[in-house]
CHARMM-style PDB file with segment names, atoms N, HN, CA, C and O in Angstrom:
ATOM      1  N   MET     1       0.822  -1.185   0.000  1.00  0.00      PROA
ATOM      2  CA  MET     1       0.000   0.000   0.000  1.00  0.00      PROA
ATOM      3  C   MET     1       0.871   1.257   0.000  1.00  0.00      PROA
ATOM      4  O   MET     1       0.552   2.242  -0.665  1.00  0.00      PROA
ATOM      5  N   LEU     2       1.945   1.213   0.733  1.00  0.00      PROA
ATOM      6  HN  LEU     2       2.204   0.412   1.273  1.00  0.00      PROA
ATOM      7  CA  LEU     2       2.822   2.374   0.805  1.00  0.00      PROA
ATOM      8  C   LEU     2       3.454   2.690  -0.547  1.00  0.00      PROA
ATOM      9  O   LEU     2       3.591   3.854  -0.922  1.00  0.00      PROA
ATOM     10  N   GLU     3       3.836   1.639  -1.275  1.00  0.00      PROA
ATOM     11  HN  GLU     3       3.725   0.693  -0.970  1.00  0.00      PROA
ATOM     12  CA  GLU     3       4.438   1.851  -2.588  1.00  0.00      PROA
ATOM     13  C   GLU     3       3.453   2.552  -3.517  1.00  0.00      PROA
ATOM     14  O   GLU     3       3.824   3.453  -4.270  1.00  0.00      PROA
ATOM     15  N   ARG     4       2.196   2.128  -3.454  1.00  0.00      PROA
ATOM     16  HN  ARG     4       1.894   1.396  -2.843  1.00  0.00      PROA
ATOM     17  CA  ARG     4       1.179   2.748  -4.299  1.00  0.00      PROA
ATOM     18  C   ARG     4       0.985   4.216  -3.923  1.00  0.00      PROA
ATOM     19  O   ARG     4       0.817   5.067  -4.797  1.00  0.00      PROA
ATOM     20  N   LEU     5       1.007   4.506  -2.641  1.00  0.00      PROA
ATOM     21  HN  LEU     5       1.143   3.814  -1.931  1.00  0.00      PROA
ATOM     22  CA  LEU     5       0.869   5.885  -2.172  1.00  0.00      PROA
ATOM     23  C   LEU     5       2.029   6.743  -2.683  1.00  0.00      PROA
ATOM     24  O   LEU     5       1.818   7.862  -3.150  1.00  0.00      PROA
ATOM     25  N   PHE     6       3.252   6.218  -2.593  1.00  0.00      PROA
ATOM     26  HN  PHE     6       3.424   5.309  -2.214  1.00  0.00      PROA
ATOM     27  CA  PHE     6       4.409   6.963  -3.087  1.00  0.00      PROA
ATOM     28  C   PHE     6       4.319   7.205  -4.591  1.00  0.00      PROA
ATOM     29  O   PHE     6       4.659   8.286  -5.072  1.00  0.00      PROA
ATOM     30  N   GLU     7       3.861   6.196  -5.329  1.00  0.00      PROA
ATOM     31  HN  GLU     7       3.585   5.318  -4.938  1.00  0.00      PROA
ATOM     32  CA  GLU     7       3.702   6.353  -6.768  1.00  0.00      PROA
ATOM     33  C   GLU     7       2.687   7.438  -7.104  1.00  0.00      PROA
ATOM     34  O   GLU     7       2.903   8.224  -8.026  1.00  0.00      PROA
ATOM     35  N   GLU     8       1.593   7.485  -6.371  1.00  0.00      PROA
ATOM     36  HN  GLU     8       1.418   6.846  -5.622  1.00  0.00      PROA
ATOM     37  CA  GLU     8       0.587   8.513  -6.624  1.00  0.00      PROA
ATOM     38  C   GLU     8       1.122   9.902  -6.302  1.00  0.00      PROA
ATOM     39  O   GLU     8       0.870  10.851  -7.043  1.00  0.00      PROA
ATOM     40  N   VAL     9       1.857  10.027  -5.204  1.00  0.00      PROA
ATOM     41  HN  VAL     9       2.062   9.256  -4.602  1.00  0.00      PROA
ATOM     42  CA  VAL     9       2.457  11.327  -4.862  1.00  0.00      PROA
ATOM     43  C   VAL     9       3.424  11.746  -5.965  1.00  0.00      PROA
ATOM     44  O   VAL     9       3.435  12.908  -6.374  1.00  0.00      PROA
ATOM     45  N   LYS    10       4.232  10.808  -6.446  1.00  0.00      PROA
ATOM     46  HN  LYS    10       4.223   9.865  -6.113  1.00  0.00      PROA
ATOM     47  CA  LYS    10       5.172  11.106  -7.527  1.00  0.00      PROA
ATOM     48  C   LYS    10       4.444  11.572  -8.782  1.00  0.00      PROA
ATOM     49  O   LYS    10       4.823  12.559  -9.413  1.00  0.00      PROA
ATOM     50  N   TRP    11       3.386  10.837  -9.130  1.00  0.00      PROA
ATOM     51  HN  TRP    11       3.078  10.035  -8.618  1.00  0.00      PROA
ATOM     52  CA  TRP    11       2.623  11.159 -10.335  1.00  0.00      PROA
ATOM     53  C   TRP    11       1.986  12.544 -10.213  1.00  0.00      PROA
ATOM     54  O   TRP    11       2.046  13.349 -11.142  1.00  0.00      PROA
ATOM     55  N   ARG    12       1.379  12.809  -9.065  1.00  0.00      PROA
ATOM     56  HN  ARG    12       1.331  12.155  -8.310  1.00  0.00      PROA
ATOM     57  CA  ARG    12       0.720  14.118  -8.879  1.00  0.00      PROA
ATOM     58  C   ARG    12       1.726  15.265  -8.896  1.00  0.00      PROA
ATOM     59  O   ARG    12       1.436  16.331  -9.438  1.00  0.00      PROA
ATOM     60  N   THR    13       2.891  15.060  -8.316  1.00  0.00      PROA
ATOM     61  HN  THR    13       3.127  14.194  -7.875  1.00  0.00      PROA
ATOM     62  CA  THR    13       3.879  16.142  -8.312  1.00  0.00      PROA
ATOM     63  C   THR    13       4.413  16.388  -9.723  1.00  0.00      PROA
ATOM     64  O   THR    13       4.737  17.523 -10.072  1.00  0.00      PROA
ATOM     65  N   ARG    14       4.507  15.334 -10.534  1.00  0.00      PROA
ATOM     66  HN  ARG    14       4.244  14.412 -10.250  1.00  0.00      PROA
ATOM     67  CA  ARG    14       4.915  15.528 -11.925  1.00  0.00      PROA
ATOM     68  C   ARG    14       3.868  16.317 -12.699  1.00  0.00      PROA
ATOM     69  O   ARG    14       4.204  17.150 -13.541  1.00  0.00      PROA
ATOM     70  N   VAL    15       2.603  16.049 -12.409  1.00  0.00      PROA
ATOM     71  HN  VAL    15       2.330  15.373 -11.725  1.00  0.00      PROA
ATOM     72  CA  VAL    15       1.521  16.762 -13.090  1.00  0.00      PROA
ATOM     73  C   VAL    15       1.580  18.252 -12.760  1.00  0.00      PROA
ATOM     74  O   VAL    15       1.440  19.099 -13.642  1.00  0.00      PROA
ATOM     75  N   VAL    16       1.788  18.562 -11.488  1.00  0.00      PROA
ATOM     76  HN  VAL    16       1.902  17.874 -10.771  1.00  0.00      PROA
ATOM     77  CA  VAL    16       1.845  19.965 -11.062  1.00  0.00      PROA
ATOM     78  C   VAL    16       3.102  20.630 -11.612  1.00  0.00      PROA
ATOM     79  O   VAL    16       3.060  21.778 -12.055  1.00  0.00      PROA
ATOM     80  N   GLY    17       4.201  19.920 -11.583  1.00  0.00      PROA
ATOM     81  HN  GLY    17       4.236  18.988 -11.223  1.00  0.00      PROA
ATOM     82  CA  GLY    17       5.450  20.456 -12.129  1.00  0.00      PROA
ATOM     83  C   GLY    17       6.257  21.207 -11.099  1.00  0.00      PROA
ATOM     84  O   GLY    17       7.084  20.615 -10.406  1.00  0.00      PROA
ATOM     85  N   VAL    18       6.032  22.491 -10.988  1.00  0.00      PROA
ATOM     86  HN  VAL    18       5.360  22.972 -11.551  1.00  0.00      PROA
ATOM     87  CA  VAL    18       6.821  23.335 -10.092  1.00  0.00      PROA
ATOM     88  C   VAL    18       5.912  23.875  -8.996  1.00  0.00      PROA
ATOM     89  O   VAL    18       4.840  24.415  -9.267  1.00  0.00      PROA
ATOM     90  N   PHE    19       6.355  23.721  -7.770  1.00  0.00      PROA
ATOM     91  HN  PHE    19       7.227  23.283  -7.550  1.00  0.00      PROA
ATOM     92  CA  PHE    19       5.593  24.226  -6.632  1.00  0.00      PROA
ATOM     93  C   PHE    19       6.139  25.587  -6.224  1.00  0.00      PROA
ATOM     94  O   PHE    19       7.345  25.821  -6.294  1.00  0.00      PROA
ATOM     95  N   PRO    20       5.259  26.482  -5.800  1.00  0.00      PROA
ATOM     96  CA  PRO    20       5.727  27.807  -5.394  1.00  0.00      PROA
ATOM     97  C   PRO    20       6.615  27.766  -4.144  1.00  0.00      PROA
ATOM     98  O   PRO    20       7.507  28.599  -3.980  1.00  0.00      PROA
ATOM     99  N   ASN    21       6.360  26.786  -3.264  1.00  0.00      PROA
ATOM    100  HN  ASN    21       5.636  26.110  -3.397  1.00  0.00      PROA
ATOM    101  CA  ASN    21       7.185  26.665  -2.062  1.00  0.00      PROA
ATOM    102  C   ASN    21       7.071  25.243  -1.507  1.00  0.00      PROA
ATOM    103  O   ASN    21       6.280  24.434  -1.991  1.00  0.00      PROA
ATOM    104  N   GLU    22       7.869  24.962  -0.493  1.00  0.00      PROA
ATOM    105  HN  GLU    22       8.511  25.620  -0.100  1.00  0.00      PROA
ATOM    106  CA  GLU    22       7.909  23.624   0.098  1.00  0.00      PROA
ATOM    107  C   GLU    22       6.588  23.266   0.782  1.00  0.00      PROA
ATOM    108  O   GLU    22       6.186  22.103   0.785  1.00  0.00      PROA
ATOM    109  N   VAL    23       5.920  24.254   1.357  1.00  0.00      PROA
ATOM    110  HN  VAL    23       6.247  25.199   1.355  1.00  0.00      PROA
ATOM    111  CA  VAL    23       4.655  24.017   2.059  1.00  0.00      PROA
ATOM    112  C   VAL    23       3.588  23.508   1.097  1.00  0.00      PROA
ATOM    113  O   VAL    23       2.826  22.607   1.450  1.00  0.00      PROA
ATOM    114  N   SER    24       3.518  24.059  -0.096  1.00  0.00      PROA
ATOM    115  HN  SER    24       4.137  24.791  -0.382  1.00  0.00      PROA
ATOM    116  CA  SER    24       2.500  23.605  -1.050  1.00  0.00      PROA
ATOM    117  C   SER    24       2.763  22.172  -1.489  1.00  0.00      PROA
ATOM    118  O   SER    24       1.817  21.409  -1.691  1.00  0.00      PROA
ATOM    119  N   ALA    25       4.029  21.789  -1.641  1.00  0.00      PROA
ATOM    120  HN  ALA    25       4.797  22.408  -1.477  1.00  0.00      PROA
ATOM    121  CA  ALA    25       4.358  20.409  -2.000  1.00  0.00      PROA
ATOM    122  C   ALA    25       3.978  19.450  -0.879  1.00  0.00      PROA
ATOM    123  O   ALA    25       3.418  18.385  -1.138  1.00  0.00      PROA
ATOM    124  N   SER    26       4.271  19.813   0.347  1.00  0.00      PROA
ATOM    125  HN  SER    26       4.726  20.678   0.558  1.00  0.00      PROA
ATOM    126  CA  SER    26       3.935  18.926   1.466  1.00  0.00      PROA
ATOM    127  C   SER    26       2.424  18.871   1.688  1.00  0.00      PROA
ATOM    128  O   SER    26       1.899  17.848   2.128  1.00  0.00      PROA
ATOM    129  N   THR    27       1.726  19.963   1.388  1.00  0.00      PROA
ATOM    130  HN  THR    27       2.153  20.794   1.031  1.00  0.00      PROA
ATOM    131  CA  THR    27       0.267  19.971   1.502  1.00  0.00      PROA
ATOM    132  C   THR    27      -0.344  18.996   0.508  1.00  0.00      PROA
ATOM    133  O   THR    27      -1.259  18.249   0.853  1.00  0.00      PROA
ATOM    134  N   LEU    28       0.155  18.999  -0.721  1.00  0.00      PROA
ATOM    135  HN  LEU    28       0.898  19.606  -1.001  1.00  0.00      PROA
ATOM    136  CA  LEU    28      -0.339  18.057  -1.730  1.00  0.00      PROA
ATOM    137  C   LEU    28      -0.090  16.617  -1.283  1.00  0.00      PROA
ATOM    138  O   LEU    28      -0.993  15.783  -1.363  1.00  0.00      PROA
ATOM    139  N   ALA    29       1.111  16.318  -0.818  1.00  0.00      PROA
ATOM    140  HN  ALA    29       1.844  16.995  -0.753  1.00  0.00      PROA
ATOM    141  CA  ALA    29       1.434  14.961  -0.368  1.00  0.00      PROA
ATOM    142  C   ALA    29       0.560  14.549   0.810  1.00  0.00      PROA
ATOM    143  O   ALA    29       0.107  13.406   0.872  1.00  0.00      PROA
ATOM    144  N   ARG    30       0.322  15.454   1.733  1.00  0.00      PROA
ATOM    145  HN  ARG    30       0.690  16.383   1.683  1.00  0.00      PROA
ATOM    146  CA  ARG    30      -0.515  15.156   2.898  1.00  0.00      PROA
ATOM    147  C   ARG    30      -1.956  14.880   2.473  1.00  0.00      PROA
ATOM    148  O   ARG    30      -2.576  13.941   2.972  1.00  0.00      PROA
ATOM    149  N   GLU    31      -2.488  15.675   1.572  1.00  0.00      PROA
ATOM    150  HN  GLU    31      -1.985  16.438   1.166  1.00  0.00      PROA
ATOM    151  CA  GLU    31      -3.865  15.474   1.105  1.00  0.00      PROA
ATOM    152  C   GLU    31      -4.024  14.147   0.367  1.00  0.00      PROA
ATOM    153  O   GLU    31      -5.042  13.471   0.515  1.00  0.00      PROA
ATOM    154  N   ILE    32      -3.033  13.776  -0.418  1.00  0.00      PROA
ATOM    155  HN  ILE    32      -2.206  14.325  -0.539  1.00  0.00      PROA
ATOM    156  CA  ILE    32      -3.075  12.484  -1.114  1.00  0.00      PROA
ATOM    157  C   ILE    32      -3.083  11.353  -0.091  1.00  0.00      PROA
ATOM    158  O   ILE    32      -3.849  10.399  -0.222  1.00  0.00      PROA
ATOM    159  N   ALA    33      -2.234  11.461   0.922  1.00  0.00      PROA
ATOM    160  HN  ALA    33      -1.611  12.236   1.028  1.00  0.00      PROA
ATOM    161  CA  ALA    33      -2.166  10.421   1.953  1.00  0.00      PROA
ATOM    162  C   ALA    33      -3.471  10.334   2.737  1.00  0.00      PROA
ATOM    163  O   ALA    33      -3.949   9.236   3.022  1.00  0.00      PROA
ATOM    164  N   LEU    34      -4.049  11.473   3.086  1.00  0.00      PROA
ATOM    165  HN  LEU    34      -3.661  12.365   2.855  1.00  0.00      PROA
ATOM    166  CA  LEU    34      -5.307  11.469   3.835  1.00  0.00      PROA
ATOM    167  C   LEU    34      -6.441  10.867   3.010  1.00  0.00      PROA
ATOM    168  O   LEU    34      -7.234  10.078   3.525  1.00  0.00      PROA
ATOM    169  N   ARG    35      -6.518  11.233   1.742  1.00  0.00      PROA
ATOM    170  HN  ARG    35      -5.874  11.873   1.323  1.00  0.00      PROA
ATOM    171  CA  ARG    35      -7.562  10.692   0.880  1.00  0.00      PROA
ATOM    172  C   ARG    35      -7.401   9.181   0.709  1.00  0.00      PROA
ATOM    173  O   ARG    35      -8.376   8.430   0.736  1.00  0.00      PROA
ATOM    174  N   SER    36      -6.173   8.760   0.536  1.00  0.00      PROA
ATOM    175  HN  SER    36      -5.381   9.370   0.514  1.00  0.00      PROA
ATOM    176  CA  SER    36      -5.900   7.337   0.372  1.00  0.00      PROA
ATOM    177  C   SER    36      -6.277   6.561   1.628  1.00  0.00      PROA
ATOM    178  O   SER    36      -6.862   5.481   1.538  1.00  0.00      PROA
ATOM    179  N   THR    37      -5.948   7.099   2.792  1.00  0.00      PROA
ATOM    180  HN  THR    37      -5.473   7.976   2.865  1.00  0.00      PROA
ATOM    181  CA  THR    37      -6.283   6.460   4.061  1.00  0.00      PROA
ATOM    182  C   THR    37      -7.789   6.384   4.245  1.00  0.00      PROA
ATOM    183  O   THR    37      -8.316   5.377   4.717  1.00  0.00      PROA
ATOM    184  N   GLU    38      -8.473   7.450   3.871  1.00  0.00      PROA
ATOM    185  HN  GLU    38      -8.044   8.268   3.487  1.00  0.00      PROA
ATOM    186  CA  GLU    38      -9.929   7.494   3.991  1.00  0.00      PROA
ATOM    187  C   GLU    38     -10.584   6.460   3.078  1.00  0.00      PROA
ATOM    188  O   GLU    38     -11.518   5.772   3.489  1.00  0.00      PROA
ATOM    189  N   GLN    39     -10.103   6.350   1.850  1.00  0.00      PROA
ATOM    190  HN  GLN    39      -9.344   6.909   1.516  1.00  0.00      PROA
ATOM    191  CA  GLN    39     -10.650   5.372   0.913  1.00  0.00      PROA
ATOM    192  C   GLN    39     -10.406   3.956   1.418  1.00  0.00      PROA
ATOM    193  O   GLN    39     -11.282   3.098   1.309  1.00  0.00      PROA
ATOM    194  N   TRP    40      -9.220   3.706   1.971  1.00  0.00      PROA
ATOM    195  HN  TRP    40      -8.509   4.403   2.060  1.00  0.00      PROA
ATOM    196  CA  TRP    40      -8.902   2.378   2.476  1.00  0.00      PROA
ATOM    197  C   TRP    40      -9.786   2.021   3.665  1.00  0.00      PROA
ATOM    198  O   TRP    40     -10.222   0.878   3.800  1.00  0.00      PROA
ATOM    199  N   ALA    41     -10.048   2.997   4.523  1.00  0.00      PROA
ATOM    200  HN  ALA    41      -9.693   3.926   4.414  1.00  0.00      PROA
ATOM    201  CA  ALA    41     -10.848   2.757   5.718  1.00  0.00      PROA
ATOM    202  C   ALA    41     -12.311   2.453   5.371  1.00  0.00      PROA
ATOM    203  O   ALA    41     -12.990   1.747   6.116  1.00  0.00      PROA
ATOM    204  N   LEU    42     -12.788   2.979   4.255  1.00  0.00      PROA
ATOM    205  HN  LEU    42     -12.236   3.552   3.650  1.00  0.00      PROA
ATOM    206  CA  LEU    42     -14.179   2.772   3.875  1.00  0.00      PROA
ATOM    207  C   LEU    42     -14.424   1.444   3.160  1.00  0.00      PROA
ATOM    208  O   LEU    42     -15.573   1.031   3.002  1.00  0.00      PROA
ATOM    209  N   LYS    43     -13.365   0.777   2.732  1.00  0.00      PROA
ATOM    210  HN  LYS    43     -12.431   1.111   2.861  1.00  0.00      PROA
ATOM    211  CA  LYS    43     -13.535  -0.502   2.036  1.00  0.00      PROA
ATOM    212  C   LYS    43     -13.985  -1.570   3.011  1.00  0.00      PROA
ATOM    213  O   LYS    43     -13.581  -1.588   4.174  1.00  0.00      PROA
ATOM    214  N   ARG    44     -14.821  -2.451   2.519  1.00  0.00      PROA
ATOM    215  HN  ARG    44     -15.149  -2.436   1.574  1.00  0.00      PROA
ATOM    216  CA  ARG    44     -15.240  -3.595   3.331  1.00  0.00      PROA
ATOM    217  C   ARG    44     -14.690  -4.852   2.680  1.00  0.00      PROA
ATOM    218  O   ARG    44     -15.085  -5.218   1.573  1.00  0.00      PROA
ATOM    219  N   TYR    45     -13.790  -5.495   3.368  1.00  0.00      PROA
ATOM    220  HN  TYR    45     -13.469  -5.198   4.267  1.00  0.00      PROA
ATOM    221  CA  TYR    45     -13.185  -6.695   2.828  1.00  0.00      PROA
ATOM    222  C   TYR    45     -14.001  -7.934   3.170  1.00  0.00      PROA
ATOM    223  O   TYR    45     -13.879  -8.962   2.503  1.00  0.00      PROA
ATOM    224  N   LEU    46     -14.823  -7.845   4.190  1.00  0.00      PROA
ATOM    225  HN  LEU    46     -14.923  -7.010   4.731  1.00  0.00      PROA
ATOM    226  CA  LEU    46     -15.645  -8.970   4.606  1.00  0.00      PROA
ATOM    227  C   LEU    46     -17.010  -8.426   4.978  1.00  0.00      PROA
ATOM    228  O   LEU    46     -17.140  -7.594   5.876  1.00  0.00      PROA
ATOM    229  N   MET    47     -18.013  -8.900   4.286  1.00  0.00      PROA
ATOM    230  HN  MET    47     -17.907  -9.576   3.556  1.00  0.00      PROA
ATOM    231  CA  MET    47     -19.359  -8.433   4.570  1.00  0.00      PROA
ATOM    232  C   MET    47     -19.848  -9.091   5.861  1.00  0.00      PROA
ATOM    233  O   MET    47     -19.532 -10.250   6.130  1.00  0.00      PROA
ATOM    234  N   MET    48     -20.603  -8.364   6.638  1.00  0.00      PROA
ATOM    235  HN  MET    48     -20.860  -7.422   6.419  1.00  0.00      PROA
ATOM    236  CA  MET    48     -21.057  -8.864   7.932  1.00  0.00      PROA
ATOM    237  C   MET    48     -21.992 -10.060   7.776  1.00  0.00      PROA
ATOM    238  O   MET    48     -21.970 -10.961   8.615  1.00  0.00      PROA
ATOM    239  N   ASP    49     -22.817 -10.092   6.720  1.00  0.00      PROA
ATOM    240  HN  ASP    49     -22.835  -9.360   6.039  1.00  0.00      PROA
ATOM    241  CA  ASP    49     -23.709 -11.236   6.542  1.00  0.00      PROA
ATOM    242  C   ASP    49     -22.917 -12.508   6.253  1.00  0.00      PROA
ATOM    243  O   ASP    49     -23.323 -13.592   6.671  1.00  0.00      PROA
ATOM    244  N   THR    50     -21.811 -12.395   5.557  1.00  0.00      PROA
ATOM    245  HN  THR    50     -21.480 -11.514   5.217  1.00  0.00      PROA
ATOM    246  CA  THR    50     -20.944 -13.545   5.305  1.00  0.00      PROA
ATOM    247  C   THR    50     -20.333 -14.042   6.609  1.00  0.00      PROA
ATOM    248  O   THR    50     -20.252 -15.246   6.850  1.00  0.00      PROA
ATOM    249  N   LEU    51     -19.913 -13.119   7.431  1.00  0.00      PROA
ATOM    250  HN  LEU    51     -19.979 -12.140   7.235  1.00  0.00      PROA
ATOM    251  CA  LEU    51     -19.346 -13.473   8.730  1.00  0.00      PROA
ATOM    252  C   LEU    51     -20.390 -14.140   9.615  1.00  0.00      PROA
ATOM    253  O   LEU    51     -20.088 -15.112  10.306  1.00  0.00      PROA
ATOM    254  N   GLU    52     -21.603 -13.629   9.599  1.00  0.00      PROA
ATOM    255  HN  GLU    52     -21.848 -12.839   9.037  1.00  0.00      PROA
ATOM    256  CA  GLU    52     -22.686 -14.199  10.392  1.00  0.00      PROA
ATOM    257  C   GLU    52     -23.024 -15.606   9.914  1.00  0.00      PROA
ATOM    258  O   GLU    52     -23.269 -16.491  10.734  1.00  0.00      PROA
ATOM    259  N   ALA    53     -23.042 -15.829   8.598  1.00  0.00      PROA
ATOM    260  HN  ALA    53     -22.844 -15.110   7.931  1.00  0.00      PROA
ATOM    261  CA  ALA    53     -23.326 -17.153   8.045  1.00  0.00      PROA
ATOM    262  C   ALA    53     -22.244 -18.152   8.465  1.00  0.00      PROA
ATOM    263  O   ALA    53     -22.547 -19.295   8.807  1.00  0.00      PROA
ATOM    264  N   ALA    54     -21.000 -17.718   8.436  1.00  0.00      PROA
ATOM    265  HN  ALA    54     -20.754 -16.790   8.159  1.00  0.00      PROA
ATOM    266  CA  ALA    54     -19.907 -18.597   8.860  1.00  0.00      PROA
ATOM    267  C   ALA    54     -20.022 -18.922  10.345  1.00  0.00      PROA
ATOM    268  O   ALA    54     -19.744 -20.047  10.761  1.00  0.00      PROA
ATOM    269  N   LYS    55     -20.420 -17.963  11.125  1.00  0.00      PROA
ATOM    270  HN  LYS    55     -20.646 -17.049  10.788  1.00  0.00      PROA
ATOM    271  CA  LYS    55     -20.596 -18.169  12.563  1.00  0.00      PROA
ATOM    272  C   LYS    55     -21.705 -19.198  12.821  1.00  0.00      PROA
ATOM    273  O   LYS    55     -21.554 -20.079  13.666  1.00  0.00      PROA
ATOM    274  N   ASN    56     -22.816 -19.079  12.090  1.00  0.00      PROA
ATOM    275  HN  ASN    56     -22.938 -18.363  11.403  1.00  0.00      PROA
ATOM    276  CA  ASN    56     -23.919 -20.032  12.231  1.00  0.00      PROA
ATOM    277  C   ASN    56     -23.512 -21.435  11.803  1.00  0.00      PROA
ATOM    278  O   ASN    56     -23.898 -22.414  12.441  1.00  0.00      PROA
ATOM    279  N   LEU    57     -22.740 -21.540  10.736  1.00  0.00      PROA
ATOM    280  HN  LEU    57     -22.427 -20.745  10.218  1.00  0.00      PROA
ATOM    281  CA  LEU    57     -22.253 -22.845  10.288  1.00  0.00      PROA
ATOM    282  C   LEU    57     -21.367 -23.484  11.353  1.00  0.00      PROA
ATOM    283  O   LEU    57     -21.456 -24.684  11.612  1.00  0.00      PROA
ATOM    284  N   ASN    58     -20.527 -22.684  11.954  1.00  0.00      PROA
ATOM    285  HN  ASN    58     -20.454 -21.709  11.743  1.00  0.00      PROA
ATOM    286  CA  ASN    58     -19.641 -23.173  12.999  1.00  0.00      PROA
ATOM    287  C   ASN    58     -20.452 -23.684  14.189  1.00  0.00      PROA
ATOM    288  O   ASN    58     -20.117 -24.716  14.771  1.00  0.00      PROA
ATOM    289  N   ARG    59     -21.494 -22.985  14.543  1.00  0.00      PROA
ATOM    290  HN  ARG    59     -21.766 -22.147  14.069  1.00  0.00      PROA
ATOM    291  CA  ARG    59     -22.357 -23.421  15.646  1.00  0.00      PROA
ATOM    292  C   ARG    59     -23.015 -24.758  15.318  1.00  0.00      PROA
ATOM    293  O   ARG    59     -23.107 -25.632  16.181  1.00  0.00      PROA
ATOM    294  N   GLN    60     -23.471 -24.923  14.082  1.00  0.00      PROA
ATOM    295  HN  GLN    60     -23.396 -24.214  13.382  1.00  0.00      PROA
ATOM    296  CA  GLN    60     -24.127 -26.159  13.676  1.00  0.00      PROA
ATOM    297  C   GLN    60     -23.156 -27.347  13.748  1.00  0.00      PROA
ATOM    298  O   GLN    60     -23.537 -28.439  14.169  1.00  0.00      PROA
ATOM    299  N   HSD    61     -21.921 -27.130  13.344  1.00  0.00      PROA
ATOM    300  HN  HSD    61     -21.611 -26.242  13.002  1.00  0.00      PROA
ATOM    301  CA  HSD    61     -20.934 -28.206  13.364  1.00  0.00      PROA
ATOM    302  C   HSD    61     -20.525 -28.594  14.779  1.00  0.00      PROA
ATOM    303  O   HSD    61     -20.214 -29.758  15.034  1.00  0.00      PROA
ATOM    304  N   THR    62     -20.523 -27.647  15.690  1.00  0.00      PROA
ATOM    305  HN  THR    62     -20.776 -26.702  15.482  1.00  0.00      PROA
ATOM    306  CA  THR    62     -20.106 -27.961  17.056  1.00  0.00      PROA
ATOM    307  C   THR    62     -21.218 -28.681  17.830  1.00  0.00      PROA
ATOM    308  O   THR    62     -20.936 -29.352  18.822  1.00  0.00      PROA
ATOM    309  N   ARG    63     -22.455 -28.553  17.397  1.00  0.00      PROA
ATOM    310  HN  ARG    63     -22.684 -28.008  16.591  1.00  0.00      PROA
ATOM    311  CA  ARG    63     -23.570 -29.228  18.064  1.00  0.00      PROA
ATOM    312  C   ARG    63     -23.621 -30.708  17.711  1.00  0.00      PROA
ATOM    313  O   ARG    63     -24.116 -31.508  18.505  1.00  0.00      PROA
ATOM    314  N   HSD    64     -23.137 -31.077  16.575  1.00  0.00      PROA
ATOM    315  HN  HSD    64     -22.735 -30.426  15.930  1.00  0.00      PROA
ATOM    316  CA  HSD    64     -23.235 -32.475  16.113  1.00  0.00      PROA
ATOM    317  C   HSD    64     -22.134 -33.311  16.650  1.00  0.00      PROA
ATOM    318  OT1 HSD    64     -22.068 -34.506  16.360  1.00  0.00      PROA
TER     319      HSD     64
END
């Protein structure tokens, strides 16, 4: 994930080209990192209904 984040920062800085100062460059990098973190946090890798179904299956197997 970190490699992808670095690649995106590199790509975005190339698109912008020249920054007026160091603060604007770090602001862009920070915003990219925050957006990336937010997108990652919103992803659901396991749906709760799938987890619940697996839990019920496990209960059924332990009763027999």
